[in-house]
N, CA, C and O of each residue as an XYZ file, in Angstrom:
820
protein
N       0.824     -1.210      0.000
C       0.000      0.000      0.000
C       0.862      1.267      0.000
O       0.555      2.228     -0.705
N       1.946      1.266      0.796
C       2.812      2.439      0.834
C       3.407      2.715     -0.536
O       3.412      3.855     -1.000
N       3.911      1.664     -1.187
C       4.507      1.840     -2.502
C       3.480      2.335     -3.507
O       3.789      3.173     -4.354
N       2.247      1.815     -3.413
C       1.193      2.239     -4.326
C       0.889      3.715     -4.173
O       0.770      4.432     -5.166
N       0.762      4.177     -2.931
C       0.470      5.592     -2.701
C       1.597      6.474     -3.204
O       1.351      7.508     -3.825
N       2.826      6.072     -2.940
C       3.966      6.870     -3.375
C       3.991      6.993     -4.894
O       4.178      8.087     -5.426
N       3.803      5.876     -5.593
C       3.794      5.905     -7.058
C       2.629      6.746     -7.567
O       2.769      7.472     -8.551
N       1.487      6.652     -6.904
C       0.321      7.444     -7.309
C       0.629      8.927     -7.228
O       0.271      9.676     -8.137
N       1.282      9.368     -6.169
C       1.645     10.774     -6.040
C       2.587     11.202     -7.162
O       2.420     12.267     -7.755
N       3.571     10.363     -7.444
C       4.552     10.720     -8.464
C       3.886     10.940     -9.810
O       4.157     11.939    -10.476
N       3.021     10.025    -10.219
C       2.439     10.107    -11.551
C       1.265     11.074    -11.632
O       0.811     11.395    -12.730
N       0.772     11.538    -10.508
C      -0.265     12.574    -10.516
C       0.326     13.966    -10.314
O      -0.408     14.938    -10.137
N       1.644     14.055    -10.341
C       2.289     15.364    -10.226
C       2.173     15.954     -8.842
O       2.323     17.166     -8.682
N       1.910     15.143     -7.835
C       1.885     15.569     -6.442
C       0.762     16.557     -6.149
O       0.820     17.252     -5.135
N      -0.258     16.643     -7.000
C      -1.193     17.757     -6.841
C      -2.625     17.272     -6.745
O      -3.324     17.151     -7.751
N      -3.053     16.995     -5.521
C      -4.444     16.628     -5.274
C      -5.032     17.662     -4.332
O      -4.578     17.776     -3.194
N      -6.023     18.414     -4.770
C      -6.530     19.501     -3.936
C      -7.993     19.301     -3.547
O      -8.644     20.235     -3.079
N      -8.518     18.070     -3.742
C      -9.882     17.826     -3.331
C     -10.830     18.785     -4.018
O     -10.756     18.978     -5.232
N     -11.729     19.393     -3.241
C     -12.732     20.303     -3.792
C     -12.316     21.767     -3.709
O     -13.115     22.649     -4.022
N     -11.074     22.044     -3.292
C     -10.625     23.416     -3.170
C     -10.477     24.071     -4.538
O     -10.070     23.435     -5.510
N     -10.814     25.339     -4.589
C     -10.571     26.141     -5.786
C      -9.536     27.192     -5.413
O      -9.877     28.261     -4.908
N      -8.275     26.883     -5.666
C      -7.165     27.726     -5.263
C      -6.680     28.533     -6.456
O      -6.535     28.007     -7.560
N      -6.429     29.822     -6.220
C      -5.978     30.698     -7.302
C      -4.680     31.394     -6.901
O      -4.461     31.720     -5.734
N      -3.824     31.612     -7.906
C      -2.648     32.454     -7.721
C      -3.100     33.909     -7.601
O      -4.069     34.322     -8.238
N      -2.390     34.676     -6.782
C      -2.749     36.079     -6.567
C      -1.552     36.963     -6.893
O      -0.452     36.744     -6.387
N      -1.775     37.956     -7.737
C      -0.730     38.941     -8.002
C      -0.640     39.931     -6.844
O      -1.594     40.110     -6.087
N       0.507     40.562     -6.724
C       0.735     41.516     -5.644
C      -0.329     42.607     -5.623
O      -0.822     42.982     -4.559
N      -0.678     43.110     -6.790
C      -1.633     44.225     -6.870
C      -3.046     43.821     -6.461
O      -3.871     44.688     -6.171
N      -3.342     42.518     -6.432
C      -4.686     42.050     -6.098
C      -4.860     41.747     -4.612
O      -5.957     41.395     -4.179
N      -3.796     41.878     -3.832
C      -3.890     41.638     -2.395
C      -4.518     42.863     -1.732
O      -4.066     43.979     -1.985
N      -5.540     42.697     -0.895
C      -6.150     43.852     -0.229
C      -5.116     44.681      0.522
O      -4.170     44.142      1.097
N      -5.304     45.987      0.512
C      -4.314     46.898      1.091
C      -4.120     46.691      2.587
O      -3.057     47.012      3.118
N      -5.129     46.159      3.278
C      -5.014     45.955      4.724
C      -4.411     44.586      5.065
O      -4.276     44.257      6.244
N      -4.050     43.792      4.065
C      -3.354     42.522      4.280
C      -1.863     42.793      4.105
O      -1.414     43.066      2.992
N      -1.105     42.721      5.172
C       0.287     43.153      5.165
C       1.245     41.959      5.155
O       0.889     40.839      5.523
N       2.459     42.243      4.724
C       3.522     41.250      4.755
C       4.849     41.980      4.883
O       4.917     43.190      4.668
N       5.896     41.259      5.229
C       7.213     41.852      5.429
C       8.133     41.514      4.264
O       8.017     40.445      3.664
N       9.041     42.419      3.949
C      10.011     42.158      2.908
C       9.428     42.279      1.514
O       8.465     43.010      1.285
N      10.030     41.550      0.587
C       9.636     41.577     -0.812
C       8.609     40.482     -1.104
O       8.739     39.352     -0.635
N       7.602     40.831     -1.875
C       6.576     39.866     -2.259
C       7.176     38.796     -3.161
O       7.902     39.107     -4.105
N       6.867     37.515     -2.862
C       7.305     36.406     -3.713
C       6.148     35.722     -4.432
O       6.202     35.512     -5.644
N       5.098     35.374     -3.684
C       3.961     34.666     -4.277
C       2.814     34.680     -3.284
O       3.007     34.910     -2.090
N       1.612     34.429     -3.797
C       0.438     34.335     -2.928
C      -0.610     33.449     -3.577
O      -0.686     33.339     -4.801
N      -1.408     32.827     -2.743
C      -2.542     32.014     -3.195
C      -3.758     32.368     -2.355
O      -3.630     32.813     -1.214
N      -4.941     32.166     -2.931
C      -6.175     32.466     -2.218
C      -7.226     31.411     -2.510
O      -7.207     30.768     -3.560
N      -8.147     31.243     -1.565
C      -9.319     30.391     -1.748
C     -10.409     30.879     -0.793
O     -10.139     31.642      0.135
N     -11.625     30.435     -1.029
C     -12.750     30.838     -0.200
C     -13.396     29.619      0.453
O     -13.415     28.525     -0.110
N     -13.927     29.843      1.666
C     -14.741     28.842      2.327
C     -15.829     29.549      3.121
O     -16.053     30.744      2.933
N     -16.494     28.838      3.992
C     -17.588     29.431      4.752
C     -17.159     30.505      5.721
O     -17.996     31.274      6.195
N     -15.879     30.579      6.030
C     -15.370     31.576      6.968
C     -15.030     32.896      6.286
O     -15.068     33.951      6.919
N     -14.699     32.841      5.006
C     -14.306     34.040      4.272
C     -13.279     33.715      3.211
O     -13.224     32.590      2.715
N     -12.463     34.699      2.860
C     -11.408     34.529      1.866
C     -10.071     34.343      2.566
O      -9.722     35.088      3.482
N      -9.335     33.344      2.124
C      -8.020     33.052      2.700
C      -6.923     33.523      1.751
O      -7.013     33.341      0.537
N      -5.889     34.131      2.323
C      -4.712     34.533      1.568
C      -3.477     33.990      2.268
O      -3.287     34.211      3.464
N      -2.630     33.273      1.518
C      -1.319     32.861      2.020
C      -0.279     33.577      1.180
O      -0.272     33.462     -0.046
N       0.605     34.321      1.845
C       1.575     35.172      1.159
C       2.993     34.745      1.543
O       3.300     34.593      2.725
N       3.845     34.555      0.552
C       5.262     34.288      0.759
C       6.053     35.546      0.460
O       5.809     36.216     -0.543
N       7.002     35.869      1.330
C       7.831     37.055      1.123
C       9.186     36.840      1.789
O       9.393     35.868      2.516
N      10.100     37.769      1.526
C      11.426     37.661      2.125
C      12.225     38.926      1.894
O      11.819     39.800      1.128
N      13.347     39.016      2.551
C      14.218     40.181      2.415
C      15.391     39.877      1.480
O      15.702     38.717      1.207
N      16.021     40.924      1.003
C      17.336     40.789      0.393
C      18.354     40.572      1.510
O      18.004     40.600      2.690
N      19.602     40.357      1.136
C      20.646     40.252      2.153
C      20.790     41.588      2.884
O      20.823     42.646      2.256
N      20.874     41.529      4.194
C      21.032     42.713      5.029
C      22.453     42.723      5.569
O      22.867     41.790      6.257
N      23.191     43.763      5.265
C      24.600     43.843      5.660
C      24.727     44.152      7.154
O      23.990     44.966      7.710
N      25.687     43.473      7.779
C      26.044     43.730      9.174
C      27.561     43.728      9.266
O      28.230     43.087      8.456
N      28.099     44.426     10.226
C      29.551     44.426     10.381
C      29.923     44.756     11.817
O      29.177     45.414     12.542
N      31.103     44.277     12.205
C      31.692     44.710     13.467
C      33.139     45.109     13.169
O      33.487     45.318     12.007
N      33.965     45.214     14.169
C      35.324     45.709     13.957
C      36.199     44.741     13.172
O      37.218     45.140     12.607
N      35.801     43.458     13.133
C      36.654     42.450     12.500
C      36.060     41.813     11.252
O      36.800     41.427     10.347
N      34.732     41.698     11.187
C      34.117     40.928     10.113
C      32.909     41.654      9.523
O      32.281     42.493     10.168
N      32.611     41.302      8.289
C      31.372     41.704      7.648
C      30.442     40.492      7.563
O      30.870     39.398      7.194
N      29.192     40.689      7.902
C      28.207     39.615      7.888
C      26.994     40.051      7.071
O      26.806     41.229      6.768
N      26.196     39.071      6.734
C      24.894     39.339      6.123
C      23.859     38.437      6.776
O      24.181     37.395      7.347
N      22.613     38.866      6.676
C      21.512     38.027      7.127
C      20.340     38.186      6.168
O      20.233     39.184      5.455
N      19.463     37.186      6.163
C      18.304     37.219      5.275
C      17.129     36.576      5.998
O      17.294     35.601      6.732
N      15.935     37.137      5.779
C      14.722     36.639      6.424
C      13.741     36.122      5.376
O      13.682     36.617      4.250
N      12.982     35.122      5.776
C      11.950     34.510      4.931
C      10.661     34.427      5.738
O      10.687     34.102      6.925
N       9.515     34.728      5.083
C       8.231     34.789      5.779
C       7.130     34.085      4.988
O       7.158     34.038      3.758
N       6.181     33.552      5.709
C       4.903     33.128      5.127
C       3.809     33.530      6.106
O       3.973     33.395      7.319
N       2.690     34.026      5.576
C       1.570     34.440      6.423
C       0.256     33.941      5.836
O       0.055     33.929      4.622
N      -0.631     33.531      6.737
C      -1.968     33.079      6.337
C      -2.992     33.998      6.995
O      -3.071     34.084      8.220
N      -3.779     34.688      6.154
C      -4.808     35.612      6.625
C      -6.198     35.092      6.248
O      -6.397     34.492      5.192
N      -7.136     35.342      7.139
C      -8.556     35.174      6.846
C      -9.153     36.555      6.702
O      -9.097     37.359      7.633
N      -9.730     36.840      5.531
C     -10.260     38.169      5.227
C     -11.777     38.134      5.243
O     -12.405     37.311      4.576
N     -12.356     39.051      6.024
C     -13.804     39.247      6.066
C     -14.079     40.729      5.862
O     -13.675     41.568      6.667
N     -14.771     41.038      4.774
C     -15.071     42.433      4.435
C     -13.785     43.250      4.402
O     -12.925     43.006      3.555
N     -13.637     44.211      5.305
C     -12.476     45.097      5.256
C     -11.505     44.843      6.409
O     -10.793     45.757      6.826
N     -11.468     43.631      6.922
C     -10.540     43.307      8.004
C      -9.870     41.972      7.733
O     -10.408     41.123      7.021
N      -8.693     41.800      8.308
C      -7.919     40.577      8.102
C      -7.462     40.028      9.446
O      -6.961     40.767     10.293
N      -7.638     38.739      9.630
C      -7.178     38.048     10.837
C      -5.983     37.179     10.477
O      -6.066     36.349      9.572
N      -4.860     37.368     11.188
C      -3.673     36.559     10.958
C      -3.854     35.206     11.646
O      -3.968     35.138     12.870
N      -3.881     34.141     10.862
C      -4.081     32.806     11.412
C      -2.770     32.150     11.835
O      -2.712     31.475     12.862
N      -1.726     32.348     11.047
C      -0.399     31.900     11.449
C       0.669     32.652     10.664
O       0.404     33.231      9.611
N       1.882     32.624     11.209
C       3.011     33.296     10.574
C       4.235     32.401     10.683
O       4.534     31.876     11.755
N       4.937     32.229      9.582
C       6.187     31.471      9.541
C       7.341     32.443      9.338
O       7.282     33.325      8.481
N       8.386     32.272     10.132
C       9.597     33.081     10.014
C      10.807     32.175     10.066
O      10.897     31.303     10.931
N      11.748     32.374      9.140
C      13.042     31.714      9.227
C      14.104     32.738      8.860
O      13.819     33.730      8.190
N      15.341     32.486      9.308
C      16.404     33.468      9.118
C      17.749     32.754      9.032
O      17.983     31.754      9.710
N      18.621     33.286      8.190
C      20.034     32.930      8.208
C      20.761     34.134      8.804
O      20.859     35.173      8.152
N      21.275     34.012     10.040
C      21.906     35.157     10.693
C      23.437     35.110     10.567
O      24.029     34.034     10.483
N      24.054     36.272     10.556
C      25.505     36.390     10.707
C      26.281     35.460      9.790
O      27.120     34.686     10.251
N      26.005     35.533      8.494
C      26.672     34.681      7.514
C      27.764     35.475      6.787
O      27.458     36.497      6.172
N      29.030     35.033      6.838
C      30.107     35.767      6.180
C      30.313     35.372      4.722
O      31.103     36.003      4.019
N      29.617     34.339      4.259
C      29.779     33.867      2.877
C      28.432     33.956      2.149
O      27.695     34.922      2.343
N      28.103     32.969      1.319
C      26.873     33.039      0.530
C      25.666     32.547      1.329
O      25.710     31.486      1.952
N      24.596     33.329      1.300
C      23.355     32.958      1.972
C      22.426     32.266      0.988
O      22.239     32.726     -0.138
N      21.851     31.161      1.425
C      20.794     30.483      0.680
C      19.572     30.445      1.584
O      19.590     29.811      2.640
N      18.525     31.118      1.171
C      17.248     31.093      1.887
C      16.180     31.463      0.863
O      15.787     32.623      0.739
N      15.719     30.448      0.133
C      14.884     30.679     -1.040
C      13.724     29.692     -1.094
O      13.899     28.500     -0.841
N      12.546     30.196     -1.424
C      11.393     29.333     -1.629
C      11.567     28.500     -2.902
O      12.136     28.966     -3.889
N      11.076     27.280     -2.862
C      10.870     26.486     -4.064
C       9.414     26.682     -4.439
O       8.525     26.120     -3.799
N       9.164     27.473     -5.470
C       7.806     27.913     -5.749
C       6.866     26.761     -6.120
O       5.680     26.798     -5.789
N       7.385     25.751     -6.797
C       6.530     24.615     -7.137
C       6.186     23.776     -5.913
O       5.304     22.919     -5.967
N       6.879     24.023     -4.821
C       6.566     23.340     -3.570
C       5.625     24.132     -2.671
O       5.396     23.756     -1.521
N       5.076     25.238     -3.198
C       4.063     26.033     -2.488
C       2.699     25.545     -2.970
O       2.304     25.821     -4.103
N       1.987     24.827     -2.121
C       0.750     24.169     -2.536
C      -0.311     24.245     -1.446
O      -0.009     24.316     -0.255
N      -1.544     24.228     -1.886
C      -2.695     24.168     -0.983
C      -3.462     22.902     -1.342
O      -3.872     22.736     -2.490
N      -3.659     22.014     -0.386
C      -4.325     20.743     -0.651
C      -5.389     20.478      0.415
O      -5.459     21.166      1.433
N      -6.198     19.483      0.159
C      -7.065     18.899      1.191
C      -7.031     17.382      0.985
O      -8.022     16.767      0.592
N      -5.883     16.811      1.258
C      -5.637     15.406      0.964
C      -6.529     14.464      1.759
O      -6.979     13.444      1.236
N      -6.789     14.801      3.018
C      -7.634     13.932      3.849
C      -9.114     14.308      3.768
O      -9.953     13.704      4.436
N      -9.428     15.316      2.937
C     -10.806     15.704      2.646
C     -11.618     16.007      3.912
O     -12.784     15.631      4.030
N     -10.965     16.696      4.852
C     -11.662     17.088      6.081
C     -12.104     18.545      6.037
O     -12.577     19.082      7.039
N     -11.950     19.193      4.869
C     -12.322     20.584      4.641
C     -11.455     21.575      5.414
O     -11.812     22.744      5.563
N     -10.304     21.090      5.907
C      -9.305     21.974      6.511
C      -8.077     21.904      5.615
O      -7.347     20.915      5.668
N      -7.826     22.917      4.797
C      -6.735     22.837      3.823
C      -5.360     22.678      4.476
O      -5.102     23.187      5.567
N      -4.500     21.963      3.777
C      -3.098     21.873      4.149
C      -2.320     22.869      3.300
O      -2.422     22.863      2.073
N      -1.547     23.720      3.954
C      -0.734     24.718      3.262
C       0.723     24.264      3.328
O       1.287     24.125      4.413
N       1.331     24.031      2.155
C       2.692     23.512      2.059
C       3.634     24.618      1.586
O       3.374     25.293      0.590
N       4.736     24.789      2.326
C       5.768     25.757      1.971
C       7.110     25.019      1.975
O       7.467     24.371      2.959
N       7.849     25.123      0.865
C       9.113     24.406      0.703
C      10.223     25.408      0.406
O      10.058     26.290     -0.436
N      11.365     25.272      1.104
C      12.454     26.206      0.846
C      13.808     25.610      1.226
O      13.897     24.690      2.039
N      14.854     26.156      0.619
C      16.232     25.765      0.908
C      16.873     26.819      1.796
O      16.471     27.982      1.801
N      17.874     26.387      2.544
C      18.566     27.323      3.413
C      19.989     26.852      3.681
O      20.266     25.654      3.732
N      20.884     27.822      3.853
C      22.268     27.499      4.137
C      23.139     28.742      4.168
O      22.719     29.833      3.784
N      24.348     28.548      4.631
C      25.377     29.587      4.661
C      26.676     28.877      4.282
O      27.230     28.125      5.084
N      27.158     29.112      3.068
C      28.303     28.322      2.603
C      29.157     29.116      1.631
O      28.677     30.016      0.941
N      30.435     28.760      1.594
C      31.369     29.370      0.671
C      31.990     28.349     -0.253
O      33.019     28.616     -0.873
N      31.370     27.166     -0.353
C      31.888     26.113     -1.221
C      30.720     25.416     -1.909
O      29.569     25.825     -1.760
N      31.020     24.371     -2.655
C      29.980     23.582     -3.317
C      29.596     22.450     -2.377
O      30.297     21.444     -2.275
N      28.502     22.625     -1.709
C      28.016     21.623     -0.770
C      26.490     21.680     -0.753
O      25.906     22.693     -1.137
N      25.846     20.614     -0.317
C      24.376     20.600     -0.332
C      23.785     21.558      0.692
O      24.364     21.800      1.751
N      22.624     22.096      0.353
C      21.906     22.972      1.265
C      20.937     22.160      2.112
O      20.650     21.001      1.816
N      20.444     22.781      3.157
C      19.356     22.190      3.922
C      18.040     22.453      3.186
O      17.937     23.350      2.350
N      17.054     21.650      3.523
C      15.735     21.765      2.907
C      14.686     21.622      3.994
O      14.814     20.780      4.883
N      13.656     22.437      3.923
C      12.530     22.329      4.853
C      11.227     22.283      4.076
O      11.043     23.008      3.098
N      10.335     21.429      4.520
C       8.951     21.427      4.057
C       8.092     21.684      5.288
O       8.045     20.866      6.208
N       7.418     22.823      5.294
C       6.537     23.200      6.399
C       5.096     23.073      5.914
O       4.748     23.566      4.841
N       4.276     22.419      6.700
C       2.856     22.311      6.357
C       2.012     22.737      7.553
O       2.233     22.297      8.681
N       1.043     23.600      7.279
C       0.059     23.973      8.284
C      -1.288     23.394      7.889
O      -1.736     23.558      6.754
N      -1.927     22.721      8.826
C      -3.333     22.335      8.668
C      -4.085     23.019      9.796
O      -3.979     22.619     10.956
N      -4.846     24.050      9.453
C      -5.368     24.914     10.502
C      -4.190     25.611     11.163
O      -3.338     26.174     10.477
N      -4.136     25.579     12.479
C      -3.037     26.220     13.197
C      -1.913     25.248     13.544
O      -0.908     25.648     14.131
N      -2.077     23.973     13.186
C      -1.076     22.976     13.564
C       0.043     22.924     12.536
O      -0.194     22.745     11.341
N       1.262     23.082     13.022
C       2.442     23.106     12.168
C       3.072     21.721     12.076
O       3.211     21.022     13.080
N       3.453     21.331     10.854
C       4.159     20.083     10.595
C       5.487     20.439      9.932
O       5.539     21.354      9.110
N       6.559     19.730     10.279
C       7.886     20.061      9.756
C       8.597     18.794      9.273
O       8.676     17.796      9.989
N       9.114     18.860      8.041
C      10.018     17.854      7.487
C      11.295     18.595      7.129
O      11.281     19.497      6.291
N      12.405     18.216      7.768
C      13.658     18.949      7.558
C      14.806     17.971      7.334
O      14.747     16.801      7.712
N      15.843     18.496      6.708
C      17.035     17.696      6.485
C      17.957     18.391      5.507
O      17.898     19.611      5.348
N      18.818     17.613      4.842
C      19.766     18.164      3.883
C      19.573     17.506      2.527
O      19.106     16.371      2.433
N      19.934     18.229      1.484
C      19.762     17.729      0.131
C      20.831     16.698     -0.231
O      21.926     16.692      0.332
N      20.491     15.833     -1.176
C      21.449     14.900     -1.759
C      22.141     15.582     -2.934
O      21.477     16.174     -3.786
N      23.470     15.505     -2.987
C      24.234     16.122     -4.054
C      24.753     15.045     -5.000
O      25.356     14.061     -4.572
N      24.507     15.248     -6.299
C      24.990     14.292     -7.293
C      25.924     14.983     -8.292
O      25.841     16.192     -8.508
N      26.808     14.192     -8.892
C      27.710     14.684     -9.929
C      27.761     13.645    -11.033
O      28.181     12.509    -10.816
N      27.326     14.049    -12.226
C      27.266     13.151    -13.372
C      26.480     11.880    -13.050
O      26.870     10.770    -13.414
N      25.373     12.083    -12.363
C      24.468     10.983    -12.068
C      24.838     10.133    -10.874
O      24.106      9.204    -10.532
N      25.952     10.425    -10.231
C      26.389      9.637     -9.082
C      26.266     10.457     -7.799
O      26.596     11.643     -7.776
N      25.793      9.821     -6.744
C      25.621     10.501     -5.457
C      26.983     10.792     -4.843
O      27.791      9.887     -4.633
N      27.224     12.065     -4.559
C      28.459     12.484     -3.902
C      28.255     12.684     -2.403
O      29.108     12.318     -1.594
N      27.136     13.260     -2.051
C      26.788     13.458     -0.638
C      25.347     13.002     -0.460
O      24.447     13.524     -1.117
N      25.123     12.051      0.407
C      23.783     11.530      0.651
C      23.052     12.421      1.640
O      23.569     12.705      2.721
N      21.866     12.861      1.283
C      21.077     13.709      2.166
C      20.430     12.927      3.295
O      20.542     11.704      3.372
N      19.768     13.641      4.150
C      19.061     13.042      5.282
C      17.763     13.809      5.483
O      17.629     14.936      5.008
N      16.820     13.217      6.173
C      15.589     13.936      6.486
C      14.944     13.352      7.729
O      15.202     12.215      8.123
N      14.091     14.178      8.335
C      13.410     13.757      9.556
C      12.024     14.389      9.601
O      11.880     15.604      9.461
N      11.017     13.563      9.797
C       9.649     14.037     10.007
C       9.435     14.329     11.482
O       9.872     13.558     12.336
N       8.765     15.438     11.793
C       8.452     15.699     13.190
C       7.237     14.872     13.615
O       6.628     14.183     12.797
N       6.898     14.947     14.893
C       5.811     14.120     15.432
C       4.468     14.433     14.789
O       3.629     13.546     14.638
N       4.260     15.699     14.408
C       2.985     16.062     13.775
C       2.809     15.310     12.465
O       1.724     14.798     12.188
N       3.867     15.235     11.649
C       3.788     14.469     10.402
C       3.640     12.975     10.681
O       2.876     12.288     10.002
N       4.368     12.472     11.677
C       4.308     11.044     11.974
C       2.916     10.617     12.426
O       2.503      9.479     12.201
N       2.200     11.532     13.060
C       0.862     11.219     13.561
C      -0.241     11.599     12.571
O      -1.412     11.300     12.806
N       0.122     12.250     11.477
C      -0.859     12.690     10.481
C      -1.406     11.496      9.705
O      -0.785     10.433      9.686
N      -2.573     11.663      9.060
C      -3.075     10.601      8.186
C      -2.021     10.205      7.159
O      -1.242     11.041      6.702
N      -2.004      8.936      6.804
C      -0.951      8.421      5.934
C      -0.908      9.137      4.590
O       0.167      9.299      4.011
N      -2.062      9.567      4.086
C      -2.072     10.258      2.801
C      -1.249     11.550      2.886
O      -0.612     11.933      1.905
N      -1.253     12.221      4.035
C      -0.454     13.430      4.241
C       1.009     13.064      4.467
O       1.907     13.701      3.916
N       1.241     12.042      5.272
C       2.591     11.559      5.562
C       3.336     11.237      4.265
O       4.468     11.680      4.073
N       2.704     10.468      3.377
C       3.364     10.050      2.148
C       3.485     11.188      1.135
O       4.421     11.216      0.336
N       2.543     12.119      1.170
C       2.643     13.290      0.293
C       3.882     14.102      0.662
O       4.606     14.569     -0.218
N       4.127     14.272      1.969
C       5.309     14.992      2.428
C       6.584     14.313      1.944
O       7.505     14.979      1.473
N       6.637     12.996      2.059
C       7.820     12.267      1.608
C       7.990     12.357      0.094
O       9.114     12.431     -0.403
N       6.878     12.350     -0.640
C       6.953     12.486     -2.094
C       7.497     13.857     -2.488
O       8.324     13.961     -3.394
N       7.037     14.903     -1.814
C       7.582     16.234     -2.069
C       9.075     16.276     -1.762
O       9.855     16.862     -2.513
N       9.467     15.650     -0.656
C      10.882     15.622     -0.287
C      11.704     14.966     -1.401
O      12.734     15.501     -1.812
N      11.257     13.831     -1.880
C      11.995     13.134     -2.923
C      12.076     13.945     -4.215
O      13.043     13.830     -4.967
N      11.067     14.755     -4.462
C      11.068     15.570     -5.683
C      12.092     16.693     -5.618
O      12.714     17.008     -6.632
N      12.285     17.310     -4.447
C      13.093     18.522     -4.357
C      14.400     18.359     -3.581
O      15.131     19.336     -3.421
N      14.711     17.178     -3.105
C      15.875     17.025     -2.221
C      17.146     16.611     -2.940
O      18.194     16.517     -2.301
N      17.099     16.359     -4.244
C      18.316     15.978     -4.973
C      18.725     17.095     -5.913
O      17.914     17.601     -6.689
N      20.002     17.477     -5.835
C      20.545     18.564     -6.649
C      21.743     18.051     -7.423
O      22.633     17.427     -6.844
N      21.779     18.305     -8.722
C      22.904     17.903     -9.571
C      23.860     19.082     -9.708
O      23.437     20.209     -9.965
N      25.147     18.815     -9.536
C      26.180     19.857     -9.665
C      27.072     19.553    -10.864
O      28.003     20.307    -11.148
């Protein structure tokens, strides 16, 4: 059964959204009272009996820092989920990650194809998936990868490092770990998370 579900996800393009009608949102279409930090990256919206939902991804450019001996940079990444009713917005959850005090190259970037809204268990509570890479490095080495999923206010985390390949051969084997929320989630969600991981965790150099 596990193998069947995994193969099903792969050949369906990892995209099962149940009865949700999810739309991409341009920056100019976001209500003025719905705020976010940093630079706009992407947004999605859908409606239910509670109102209109907006999930917005954003982030900063590198921010320079220095002391008497070294120059550093830092970068922030954000995701926010708002429920909009008429002319007001309620913040349902906020995701923040940061690479602080990095003297070399910062990696903190969303994987846009890993930004998805689903209802895999068909309980009418959408799962919001956010996928991104992160690291601070001055050489050719694999980055870390995170898949964050919110179902309602409950946060699920799959984290680890990417697998690095060269000419089709694995040079550095990645690792990953599901948190307890994912381990206790319905199997359809558990396996979807692993399928997303397998899709985005290997990088060819």
